[in-house]
C-alpha positions in Angstrom: 1.5 -26.7 5.5 -0.9 -23.8 5.6 -1.5 -21.2 2.9 -4.1 -18.6 2.2 -5.0 -14.9 1.7 -5.1 -12.1 4.2 -6.6 -8.7 3.7 -5.5 -5.6 5.7 -8.5 -3.4 6.5 -8.5 0.0 8.2 -8.8 3.7 8.0 -6.3 5.8 6.1 -2.9 6.2 7.7 -3.1 3.4 10.2 0.0 1.8 8.9 -1.3 -1.0 6.6 1.5 -0.5 4.0 4.2 -0.3 6.6 2.9 -3.5 8.2 2.8 -5.4 4.8 6.4 -4.3 4.0 7.5 -5.4 7.5 5.8 -8.8 7.3 7.1 -9.6 3.8 10.6 -8.4 4.7 11.0 -6.0 1.8 9.3 -3.0 0.3 6.3 -4.0 -1.9 4.0 -0.9 -1.0 4.9 2.7 -0.9 4.5 4.6 2.4 3.5 8.2 3.0 1.8 10.1 5.8 -0.6 11.5 3.2 -4.2 10.0 3.3 -5.2 7.6 0.5 -1.6 6.8 -0.5 -2.7 3.3 -1.3 -5.2 3.4 -4.2 -5.0 -0.2 -5.5 -4.8 -3.7 -4.0 -1.1 -4.2 -3.3 0.0 -7.8 -3.0 2.8 -8.9 -0.6 3.8 -12.6 -0.2 5.4 -14.2 2.9 6.7 -17.8 2.3 8.0 -19.9 5.2 8.5 -23.6 5.9 5.1 -23.6 7.6 3.3 -22.2 4.6 2.5 -19.0 2.7 0.5 -15.9 3.4 -0.6 -13.7 0.5 -1.3 -10.3 1.9 -3.6 -7.7 0.3 -2.8 -4.1 1.3 -6.0 -2.2 0.6 -7.0 1.4 0.3 -8.0 3.0 3.6 -11.7 3.0 4.4 -13.2 6.4 3.5 -16.3 8.1 2.1 -15.9 8.2 -1.7 -16.3 11.6 -3.4 -15.0 10.7 -6.9 -15.3 7.8 -9.3 -11.7 6.9 -8.4 -12.5 6.6 -4.7 -15.7 4.7 -5.4 -13.6 2.1 -7.4 -11.2 1.9 -4.4 -14.1 1.1 -2.0 -15.6 -1.4 -4.4 -12.3 -3.2 -4.6 -11.9 -3.2 -0.8 -15.4 -4.7 -0.3 -14.8 -7.4 -3.0 -11.4 -8.4 -1.5 -12.4 -8.7 2.2 -15.4 -10.8 1.2 -13.2 -13.4 -0.5 -10.0 -13.8 1.6 -9.4 -16.4 4.3 -8.5 -14.0 7.1 -9.0 -10.2 7.6 -6.7 -8.1 9.6 -8.4 -5.1 11.0 -5.7 -2.6 11.9 -6.1 0.7 13.8 -3.8 3.4 15.0 -3.6 2.9 18.8 -2.1 6.4 19.3 -5.4 8.0 18.2 -8.8 7.9 19.9 -11.4 5.9 17.8 -14.3 7.8 16.3 -17.1 7.4 13.8 -14.8 6.2 11.0 -13.4 3.3 13.2 -17.0 2.4 14.2 -17.8 2.1 10.5 -14.9 -0.3 9.9 -16.3 -2.4 12.8 -19.6 -2.5 11.0 -17.9 -3.7 7.8 -16.1 -6.6 9.6 -19.3 -7.7 11.4 -20.7 -8.6 8.0 -17.8 -10.9 7.1 -17.8 -14.7 7.3 -14.0 -14.9 7.5 -12.2 -14.7 10.9 -10.9 -11.2 11.8 -7.7 -10.4 13.7 -7.7 -7.1 15.5 -4.3 -5.3 15.3 -3.5 -2.2 17.3 -0.6 -0.6 15.5 2.0 2.1 16.4 2.9 0.6 19.7 6.2 2.5 19.4 4.3 5.7 20.2 3.9 6.5 24.0 0.2 7.5 23.5 -0.5 4.0 22.2 0.8 2.2 25.3 -1.0 4.7 27.7 -4.4 4.2 26.2 -4.1 0.7 24.7 -6.5 -1.1 27.0 -9.4 1.4 26.6 -8.9 1.6 22.8 -8.9 -2.1 22.4 -12.1 -2.2 24.4 -13.8 0.1 21.9 -13.4 -2.7 19.3 -13.8 -5.9 21.4 -17.0 -4.6 22.9 -18.5 -4.3 19.4 -17.2 -7.5 17.8 -15.8 -10.9 18.7 -12.3 -11.2 17.1 -10.4 -14.4 16.4 -7.3 -12.8 17.9 -6.1 -9.5 19.2 -2.5 -8.3 18.9 -0.8 -5.0 19.6 2.2 -4.4 17.3 4.6 -1.8 16.0 5.0 -2.2 12.2 7.8 0.3 12.4 10.0 -1.4 15.1 8.8 -5.0 14.4 7.5 -5.5 17.9 5.1 -8.5 18.2 5.0 -9.1 14.4 6.0 -12.8 14.9 3.1 -13.2 17.3 0.8 -11.8 14.6 2.2 -14.1 12.0 1.6 -17.1 14.3 -2.0 -16.1 14.7 -2.5 -15.8 11.0 -1.0 -19.2 10.2 -3.2 -20.7 12.9 -6.3 -19.4 11.1 -5.3 -20.2 7.5 -6.5 -23.4 5.8 -4.2 -26.3 5.0 -2.8 -26.3 1.5 0.1 -25.8 -0.8 1.5 -22.3 -1.5 -0.5 -20.2 -3.9 2.5 -18.7 -5.6 6.2 -19.7 -6.2 8.3 -19.4 -3.1 10.6 -16.7 -4.5 7.7 -14.3 -5.3 7.2 -11.4 -2.9 4.6 -9.4 -4.9 2.5 -9.7 -8.1 2.6 -6.1 -9.1 4.3 -5.5 -12.4 7.6 -3.6 -12.5 5.9 -0.8 -14.4 3.3 -0.3 -11.7 5.9 -0.5 -9.0 8.0 2.2 -10.8 4.9 4.4 -11.0 4.3 4.0 -7.3 7.9 4.9 -6.4 7.6 8.1 -8.4 4.3 8.9 -6.7 5.9 8.2 -3.3 8.7 10.7 -4.0 6.1 13.2 -5.1 3.9 12.8 -2.0 6.8 13.6 0.2 7.2 17.0 -1.5 3.7 18.3 -2.1 1.1 19.8 0.3 -2.6 20.7 0.7 -4.9 18.9 -1.8 -2.2 17.9 -4.3 -1.8 14.3 -2.9 -5.5 13.6 -3.8 -5.3 15.2 -7.3 -2.0 13.6 -8.6 -1.3 10.3 -10.3 1.6 8.8 -12.2 1.3 7.0 -15.5 4.3 5.2 -16.9 4.1 5.5 -20.6 7.1 3.5 -21.6 9.9 1.4 -20.1 13.0 0.2 -22.0 15.7 -2.1 -20.7 19.2 -2.0 -22.1 22.5 -3.6 -21.2 24.2 -1.6 -18.5 27.6 -1.6 -16.8 28.5 -4.8 -14.9 25.5 -6.9 -14.0 23.0 -3.9 -13.6 20.8 -3.3 -16.6 19.9 0.3 -17.6 16.2 1.0 -17.3 14.8 4.0 -19.2 11.4 5.2 -18.0 9.1 7.8 -19.5 6.3 8.8 -17.1 3.6 11.4 -16.8 2.6 13.1 -13.5 -1.1 13.9 -13.8 -2.7 16.9 -12.0 -6.1 18.5 -12.4 -5.3 22.2 -12.9 -2.6 24.2 -14.6 -1.8 25.9 -11.3 -1.0 22.5 -9.8 1.2 21.8 -12.7 3.3 24.8 -11.9 3.6 23.7 -8.2 4.8 20.2 -9.2 7.3 21.6 -11.8 8.6 24.1 -9.2 10.6 27.3 -9.7 13.1 26.7 -12.4 12.0 23.0 -12.5 13.5 22.4 -9.1 10.6 20.4 -7.7 10.3 17.9 -10.6 14.1 17.5 -10.5 14.0 16.6 -6.8 11.2 14.2 -7.4 13.0 12.5 -10.3 16.2 12.2 -8.3 14.6 10.6 -5.3 12.5 8.2 -7.4 15.5 7.2 -9.5 17.5 6.4 -6.4 14.7 4.2 -5.0 14.1 2.4 -8.3 17.8 1.7 -8.6 18.1 0.4 -5.0 14.9 -1.7 -5.0 15.1 -3.1 -8.5 18.9 -3.5 -8.8 19.2 -1.5 -12.0 20.6 1.8 -13.2 17.7 4.1 -14.1 17.0 7.1 -16.3 13.7 8.9 -15.7 12.0 11.3 -18.1 9.2 12.9 -16.2 6.5 15.3 -17.6 3.7 17.0 -15.7 0.4 17.2 -17.5 -2.9 18.9 -16.4 -5.9 16.6 -17.1 -9.0 18.3 -15.6 -11.3 15.9 -13.8 -9.2 12.8 -14.4 -10.5 11.2 -11.2 -14.0 11.0 -12.8 -12.8 9.7 -16.3 -13.1 5.9 -16.7 -10.5 5.7 -19.5 -7.9 7.5 -17.4 -8.6 5.3 -14.4 -8.3 2.3 -16.6 -4.9 3.4 -17.7 -3.8 3.7 -14.1 -4.9 0.2 -13.1 -2.0 -2.1 -12.1 -1.2 -5.0 -14.4 -0.2 -8.0 -12.3 2.8 -10.1 -13.1 5.0 -12.4 -11.0 8.4 -11.2 -10.0 10.6 -11.4 -6.9 10.8 -7.7 -6.0 14.3 -7.1 -7.4 17.6 -7.3 -5.7 17.2 -4.5 -3.2 
């Protein structure tokens, strides 16, 4: 039996979270086309008869402009230095540039084996330019394995998993076999609210918003589904942004709440009541006490019934 840790490393929007969800077999990380959707280290766990892989979905590699982003990059560097295997993932539909070259420089400093993954094979541009784009990386670093996949369609994911198990050390599972993530329910709820928000905002708002779950209460519900009451704040940096998130007549915040509630109910197997408030907190991305409030608290749960 083999077990170990695997970090997913790459630029923003290359499909790391989609890949983790696909490999684990259920949603453990939110997904959005917006850059920097992933702000924390998200854990997804795959357990099979041959062993266990603990995946770390990391923030996309970028140049930090705020304290929040600097924390993200510090966490990224700490994680990739400690795991058993690193998966370097890139978007094969896009030509590589300076950002991708910087990622290669990062992996060249690592002692752990690195698997190169070309993602988005479902897009025609990826197949047309796959050979030349793979060459950009393989000419700069010697990888333990190279795989082209589609996280969206599932193509070649089993092949990727085989490579990962071949590189992991022998050992017993690190976590119980029924665990799919170690994020607390409170953190997962905040992420689902943020996902619903990201789908509905534009321009700079994705970078300047955050969700803080203030309180969660569980009550007996109808049948075997408990009722989850959630009070959460959506943080923005300016009053003008607050007006955008609330929307005309409160329409935007109602739409966000409805979409988030449906996802929480489906993924956690509960009935949910959400009370959302939008609060302007200027400069929150630079304030240590606010960033500390937003840090995930890890627990062990099986990801719900969805």
